[in-house]
A tleap script that builds the chain and sets N, CA, C and O, in Angstrom:
source leaprc.protein.ff14SB
mol = sequence {
  NMET ILE GLN ILE LYS PHE THR LYS PHE GLY
  ALA HIE SER ALA PHE GLY GLY PHE ALA PRO
  GLY ASP THR MET ARG ALA PRO ASP ALA LEU
  ALA ARG HIE LEU VAL GLU GLU ALA GLN VAL
  ALA GLU TYR VAL GLN PRO LYS ALA PRO ALA
  PRO ALA PRO GLN PRO ALA GLU ALA PRO ALA
  PRO ALA PRO THR PRO THR PRO ARG LYS VAL
  ARG SER CLYS
}
set mol.1.N position { -11.045 4.718 12.953 }
set mol.1.CA position { -10.934 5.722 11.904 }
set mol.1.C position { -10.869 5.012 10.551 }
set mol.1.O position { -10.151 4.029 10.366 }
set mol.2.N position { -11.630 5.541 9.641 }
set mol.2.CA position { -11.713 4.973 8.294 }
set mol.2.C position { -11.380 6.071 7.297 }
set mol.2.O position { -11.793 7.217 7.477 }
set mol.3.N position { -10.643 5.735 6.255 }
set mol.3.CA position { -10.316 6.718 5.236 }
set mol.3.C position { -11.390 6.692 4.158 }
set mol.3.O position { -11.770 5.632 3.662 }
set mol.4.N position { -11.877 7.893 3.803 }
set mol.4.CA position { -12.878 8.024 2.750 }
set mol.4.C position { -12.385 9.021 1.715 }
set mol.4.O position { -11.497 9.830 1.983 }
set mol.5.N position { -12.973 8.952 0.533 }
set mol.5.CA position { -12.647 9.870 -0.549 }
set mol.5.C position { -13.954 10.492 -1.019 }
set mol.5.O position { -14.905 9.782 -1.346 }
set mol.6.N position { -13.997 11.810 -1.052 }
set mol.6.CA position { -15.224 12.506 -1.442 }
set mol.6.C position { -15.438 12.420 -2.949 }
set mol.6.O position { -14.489 12.449 -3.732 }
set mol.7.N position { -16.707 12.313 -3.336 }
set mol.7.CA position { -17.072 12.226 -4.747 }
set mol.7.C position { -17.900 13.426 -5.195 }
set mol.7.O position { -18.176 13.581 -6.385 }
set mol.8.N position { -18.293 14.268 -4.255 }
set mol.8.CA position { -19.129 15.435 -4.566 }
set mol.8.C position { -18.645 16.635 -3.758 }
set mol.8.O position { -17.885 16.488 -2.800 }
set mol.9.N position { -19.094 17.819 -4.156 }
set mol.9.CA position { -18.800 19.029 -3.404 }
set mol.9.C position { -19.752 19.119 -2.225 }
set mol.9.O position { -20.886 18.646 -2.303 }
set mol.10.N position { -19.300 19.721 -1.132 }
set mol.10.CA position { -20.172 19.906 0.011 }
set mol.10.C position { -19.427 20.531 1.163 }
set mol.10.O position { -18.272 20.937 1.035 }
set mol.11.N position { -20.110 20.603 2.303 }
set mol.11.CA position { -19.511 21.165 3.505 }
set mol.11.C position { -20.111 20.468 4.718 }
set mol.11.O position { -21.230 19.956 4.673 }
set mol.12.N position { -19.350 20.460 5.791 }
set mol.12.CA position { -19.797 19.854 7.045 }
set mol.12.C position { -19.383 20.796 8.169 }
set mol.12.O position { -18.306 21.391 8.121 }
set mol.13.N position { -20.229 20.930 9.171 }
set mol.13.CA position { -19.948 21.878 10.250 }
set mol.13.C position { -18.699 21.526 11.046 }
set mol.13.O position { -18.060 22.424 11.594 }
set mol.14.N position { -18.334 20.271 11.128 }
set mol.14.CA position { -17.184 19.864 11.931 }
set mol.14.C position { -15.853 20.000 11.194 }
set mol.14.O position { -14.845 20.334 11.816 }
set mol.15.N position { -15.825 19.749 9.879 }
set mol.15.CA position { -14.537 19.759 9.173 }
set mol.15.C position { -14.503 20.665 7.954 }
set mol.15.O position { -13.491 20.692 7.254 }
set mol.16.N position { -15.548 21.394 7.677 }
set mol.16.CA position { -15.523 22.383 6.604 }
set mol.16.C position { -15.875 21.824 5.241 }
set mol.16.O position { -16.540 20.794 5.125 }
set mol.17.N position { -15.413 22.526 4.205 }
set mol.17.CA position { -15.760 22.170 2.831 }
set mol.17.C position { -14.942 21.013 2.298 }
set mol.17.O position { -13.837 20.735 2.765 }
set mol.18.N position { -15.516 20.343 1.301 }
set mol.18.CA position { -14.817 19.250 0.636 }
set mol.18.C position { -15.186 19.247 -0.836 }
set mol.18.O position { -16.222 19.783 -1.230 }
set mol.19.N position { -14.339 18.644 -1.637 }
set mol.19.CA position { -14.525 18.577 -3.086 }
set mol.19.C position { -14.183 17.173 -3.564 }
set mol.19.O position { -13.512 16.422 -2.856 }
set mol.20.N position { -14.644 16.812 -4.767 }
set mol.20.CA position { -14.315 15.485 -5.285 }
set mol.20.C position { -12.797 15.253 -5.309 }
set mol.20.O position { -12.027 16.098 -5.764 }
set mol.21.N position { -12.401 14.094 -4.809 }
set mol.21.CA position { -10.985 13.745 -4.772 }
set mol.21.C position { -10.340 13.985 -3.423 }
set mol.21.O position { -9.290 13.410 -3.136 }
set mol.22.N position { -10.950 14.835 -2.573 }
set mol.22.CA position { -10.406 15.050 -1.231 }
set mol.22.C position { -10.529 13.756 -0.432 }
set mol.22.O position { -11.486 13.001 -0.602 }
set mol.23.N position { -9.560 13.510 0.434 }
set mol.23.CA position { -9.625 12.331 1.300 }
set mol.23.C position { -9.618 12.788 2.750 }
set mol.23.O position { -9.148 13.878 3.073 }
set mol.24.N position { -10.151 11.932 3.616 }
set mol.24.CA position { -10.225 12.261 5.028 }
set mol.24.C position { -10.294 10.976 5.838 }
set mol.24.O position { -10.909 9.996 5.418 }
set mol.25.N position { -9.652 10.990 7.010 }
set mol.25.CA position { -9.801 9.883 7.960 }
set mol.25.C position { -10.864 10.321 8.939 }
set mol.25.O position { -10.711 11.328 9.629 }
set mol.26.N position { -11.950 9.558 8.999 }
set mol.26.CA position { -13.097 9.938 9.817 }
set mol.26.C position { -13.457 8.819 10.790 }
set mol.26.O position { -13.166 7.651 10.531 }
set mol.27.N position { -14.091 9.173 11.909 }
set mol.27.CA position { -14.591 8.133 12.813 }
set mol.27.C position { -15.576 7.231 12.061 }
set mol.27.O position { -16.211 7.660 11.097 }
set mol.28.N position { -15.694 5.995 12.505 }
set mol.28.CA position { -16.520 5.008 11.800 }
set mol.28.C position { -17.935 5.508 11.519 }
set mol.28.O position { -18.424 5.376 10.397 }
set mol.29.N position { -18.596 6.080 12.526 }
set mol.29.CA position { -19.989 6.512 12.353 }
set mol.29.C position { -20.091 7.644 11.337 }
set mol.29.O position { -20.997 7.636 10.503 }
set mol.30.N position { -19.189 8.609 11.387 }
set mol.30.CA position { -19.223 9.719 10.440 }
set mol.30.C position { -18.930 9.222 9.028 }
set mol.30.O position { -19.600 9.630 8.079 }
set mol.31.N position { -17.944 8.349 8.878 }
set mol.31.CA position { -17.626 7.798 7.558 }
set mol.31.C position { -18.828 7.046 6.991 }
set mol.31.O position { -19.163 7.201 5.817 }
set mol.32.N position { -19.469 6.239 7.817 }
set mol.32.CA position { -20.646 5.491 7.371 }
set mol.32.C position { -21.746 6.458 6.915 }
set mol.32.O position { -22.392 6.228 5.893 }
set mol.33.N position { -21.958 7.543 7.677 }
set mol.33.CA position { -22.970 8.538 7.314 }
set mol.33.C position { -22.659 9.172 5.957 }
set mol.33.O position { -23.538 9.275 5.101 }
set mol.34.N position { -21.406 9.597 5.762 }
set mol.34.CA position { -21.041 10.274 4.518 }
set mol.34.C position { -21.097 9.342 3.309 }
set mol.34.O position { -21.430 9.775 2.206 }
set mol.35.N position { -20.775 8.081 3.510 }
set mol.35.CA position { -20.766 7.133 2.392 }
set mol.35.C position { -22.158 6.576 2.118 }
set mol.35.O position { -22.616 6.596 0.976 }
set mol.36.N position { -22.833 6.081 3.151 }
set mol.36.CA position { -24.086 5.360 2.928 }
set mol.36.C position { -25.319 6.259 2.941 }
set mol.36.O position { -26.219 6.075 2.121 }
set mol.37.N position { -25.379 7.216 3.842 }
set mol.37.CA position { -26.582 8.047 3.939 }
set mol.37.C position { -26.511 9.278 3.038 }
set mol.37.O position { -27.408 9.506 2.228 }
set mol.38.N position { -25.450 10.071 3.176 }
set mol.38.CA position { -25.336 11.298 2.384 }
set mol.38.C position { -24.879 11.008 0.955 }
set mol.38.O position { -25.145 11.802 0.053 }
set mol.39.N position { -24.206 9.898 0.740 }
set mol.39.CA position { -23.710 9.475 -0.579 }
set mol.39.C position { -22.835 10.545 -1.237 }
set mol.39.O position { -22.980 10.850 -2.421 }
set mol.40.N position { -21.925 11.102 -0.438 }
set mol.40.CA position { -20.996 12.098 -0.966 }
set mol.40.C position { -19.547 11.598 -0.948 }
set mol.40.O position { -18.630 12.335 -1.310 }
set mol.41.N position { -19.344 10.352 -0.528 }
set mol.41.CA position { -17.986 9.820 -0.430 }
set mol.41.C position { -18.014 8.318 -0.661 }
set mol.41.O position { -19.075 7.695 -0.717 }
set mol.42.N position { -16.820 7.755 -0.793 }
set mol.42.CA position { -16.680 6.303 -0.924 }
set mol.42.C position { -15.512 5.873 -0.042 }
set mol.42.O position { -14.597 6.649 0.232 }
set mol.43.N position { -15.569 4.630 0.388 }
set mol.43.CA position { -14.485 4.107 1.211 }
set mol.43.C position { -13.241 3.940 0.351 }
set mol.43.O position { -13.328 3.558 -0.816 }
set mol.44.N position { -12.091 4.226 0.931 }
set mol.44.CA position { -10.816 4.026 0.242 }
set mol.44.C position { -10.288 2.680 0.699 }
set mol.44.O position { -10.103 2.452 1.895 }
set mol.45.N position { -10.047 1.791 -0.247 }
set mol.45.CA position { -9.492 0.488 0.084 }
set mol.45.C position { -8.015 0.669 0.401 }
set mol.45.O position { -7.281 1.273 -0.381 }
set mol.46.N position { -7.578 0.154 1.534 }
set mol.46.CA position { -6.149 0.267 1.819 }
set mol.46.C position { -5.346 -0.508 0.790 }
set mol.46.O position { -5.768 -1.558 0.307 }
set mol.47.N position { -4.206 0.021 0.474 }
set mol.47.CA position { -3.349 -0.673 -0.485 }
set mol.47.C position { -2.873 -1.980 0.123 }
set mol.47.O position { -2.608 -2.073 1.322 }
set mol.48.N position { -2.773 -2.976 -0.727 }
set mol.48.CA position { -2.268 -4.265 -0.257 }
set mol.48.C position { -0.823 -4.075 0.174 }
set mol.48.O position { -0.058 -3.380 -0.494 }
set mol.49.N position { -0.451 -4.685 1.278 }
set mol.49.CA position { 0.942 -4.528 1.709 }
set mol.49.C position { 1.889 -5.106 0.671 }
set mol.49.O position { 1.603 -6.117 0.030 }
set mol.50.N position { 2.999 -4.448 0.528 }
set mol.50.CA position { 4.002 -4.928 -0.425 }
set mol.50.C position { 4.480 -6.304 0.021 }
set mol.50.O position { 4.649 -6.549 1.216 }
set mol.51.N position { 4.697 -7.193 -0.930 }
set mol.51.CA position { 5.169 -8.525 -0.533 }
set mol.51.C position { 6.510 -8.405 0.178 }
set mol.51.O position { 7.348 -7.570 -0.162 }
set mol.52.N position { 6.682 -9.252 1.162 }
set mol.52.CA position { 7.932 -9.239 1.922 }
set mol.52.C position { 9.078 -9.611 0.994 }
set mol.52.O position { 8.964 -10.540 0.194 }
set mol.53.N position { 10.169 -8.889 1.102 }
set mol.53.CA position { 11.296 -9.218 0.213 }
set mol.53.C position { 11.810 -10.616 0.518 }
set mol.53.O position { 11.982 -11.001 1.674 }
set mol.54.N position { 12.043 -11.344 -0.527 }
set mol.54.CA position { 12.566 -12.699 -0.384 }
set mol.54.C position { 14.045 -12.603 -0.042 }
set mol.54.O position { 14.767 -11.778 -0.603 }
set mol.55.N position { 14.490 -13.442 0.876 }
set mol.55.CA position { 15.921 -13.393 1.186 }
set mol.55.C position { 16.728 -13.771 -0.052 }
set mol.55.O position { 16.388 -14.697 -0.789 }
set mol.56.N position { 17.778 -13.040 -0.246 }
set mol.56.CA position { 18.615 -13.310 -1.420 }
set mol.56.C position { 19.254 -14.684 -1.271 }
set mol.56.O position { 19.704 -15.074 -0.194 }
set mol.57.N position { 19.279 -15.394 -2.375 }
set mol.57.CA position { 19.897 -16.718 -2.334 }
set mol.57.C position { 21.401 -16.535 -2.205 }
set mol.57.O position { 21.985 -15.615 -2.778 }
set mol.58.N position { 22.003 -17.416 -1.454 }
set mol.58.CA position { 23.451 -17.370 -1.300 }
set mol.58.C position { 24.082 -17.676 -2.651 }
set mol.58.O position { 23.615 -18.557 -3.373 }
set mol.59.N position { 25.129 -16.957 -2.990 }
set mol.59.CA position { 25.756 -17.237 -4.286 }
set mol.59.C position { 26.317 -18.662 -4.307 }
set mol.59.O position { 26.739 -19.202 -3.285 }
set mol.60.N position { 26.305 -19.226 -5.463 }
set mol.60.CA position { 26.818 -20.588 -5.608 }
set mol.60.C position { 28.299 -20.594 -5.232 }
set mol.60.O position { 29.030 -19.657 -5.552 }
set mol.61.N position { 28.733 -21.650 -4.553 }
set mol.61.CA position { 30.158 -21.682 -4.182 }
set mol.61.C position { 31.028 -21.715 -5.433 }
set mol.61.O position { 30.656 -22.282 -6.460 }
set mol.62.N position { 32.192 -21.092 -5.316 }
set mol.62.CA position { 33.117 -21.064 -6.448 }
set mol.62.C position { 33.573 -22.484 -6.752 }
set mol.62.O position { 33.823 -23.273 -5.840 }
set mol.63.N position { 33.679 -22.802 -8.025 }
set mol.63.CA position { 34.125 -24.161 -8.357 }
set mol.63.C position { 35.557 -24.382 -7.867 }
set mol.63.O position { 36.399 -23.485 -7.908 }
set mol.64.N position { 35.796 -25.591 -7.410 }
set mol.64.CA position { 37.149 -25.904 -6.937 }
set mol.64.C position { 38.041 -26.091 -8.152 }
set mol.64.O position { 37.644 -26.723 -9.130 }
set mol.65.N position { 39.246 -25.541 -8.090 }
set mol.65.CA position { 40.128 -25.658 -9.254 }
set mol.65.C position { 40.540 -27.115 -9.477 }
set mol.65.O position { 40.780 -27.861 -8.528 }
set mol.66.N position { 40.616 -27.491 -10.725 }
set mol.66.CA position { 41.042 -28.841 -11.078 }
set mol.66.C position { 42.562 -28.888 -10.996 }
set mol.66.O position { 43.236 -28.042 -11.583 }
set mol.67.N position { 43.116 -29.873 -10.271 }
set mol.67.CA position { 44.579 -29.942 -10.176 }
set mol.67.C position { 45.173 -30.226 -11.560 }
set mol.67.O position { 44.641 -31.028 -12.327 }
set mol.68.N position { 46.286 -29.549 -11.859 }
set mol.68.CA position { 46.935 -29.750 -13.150 }
set mol.68.C position { 47.899 -30.925 -13.062 }
set mol.68.O position { 48.538 -31.184 -12.043 }
set mol.69.N position { 47.961 -31.592 -14.153 }
set mol.69.CA position { 48.925 -32.704 -14.211 }
set mol.69.C position { 50.312 -32.136 -14.463 }
set mol.69.O position { 50.495 -31.232 -15.280 }
set mol.70.N position { 51.267 -32.675 -13.758 }
set mol.70.CA position { 52.646 -32.232 -13.933 }
set mol.70.C position { 53.304 -33.223 -14.886 }
set mol.70.O position { 53.271 -34.431 -14.651 }
set mol.71.N position { 53.892 -32.721 -15.946 }
set mol.71.CA position { 54.544 -33.594 -16.913 }
set mol.71.C position { 55.979 -33.824 -16.489 }
set mol.71.O position { 56.668 -32.914 -16.027 }
set mol.72.N position { 56.400 -35.024 -16.652 }
set mol.72.CA position { 57.791 -35.356 -16.362 }
set mol.72.C position { 58.638 -35.030 -17.572 }
set mol.72.O position { 58.175 -35.149 -18.707 }
set mol.73.N position { 59.851 -34.627 -17.347 }
set mol.73.CA position { 60.740 -34.319 -18.461 }
set mol.73.C position { 61.586 -35.493 -18.827 }
set mol.73.O position { 62.396 -35.406 -19.750 }
savepdb mol mol.pdb
quit
């Protein structure tokens, strides 16, 4: 099955009427016919998959406290 987008008005006995902007998932042979022979549609490019989320970096460790000097009295 291939997704196509219609560019012209028309009708087909199997799926009825269509208008510019309508989309349809069609069998390969039918899609090829509508795009290449009848020239009433164009192939819809699938959207590129969203990039995989990068794992969040671990937060930097908390700085170790500096020991305070104790003053003698």
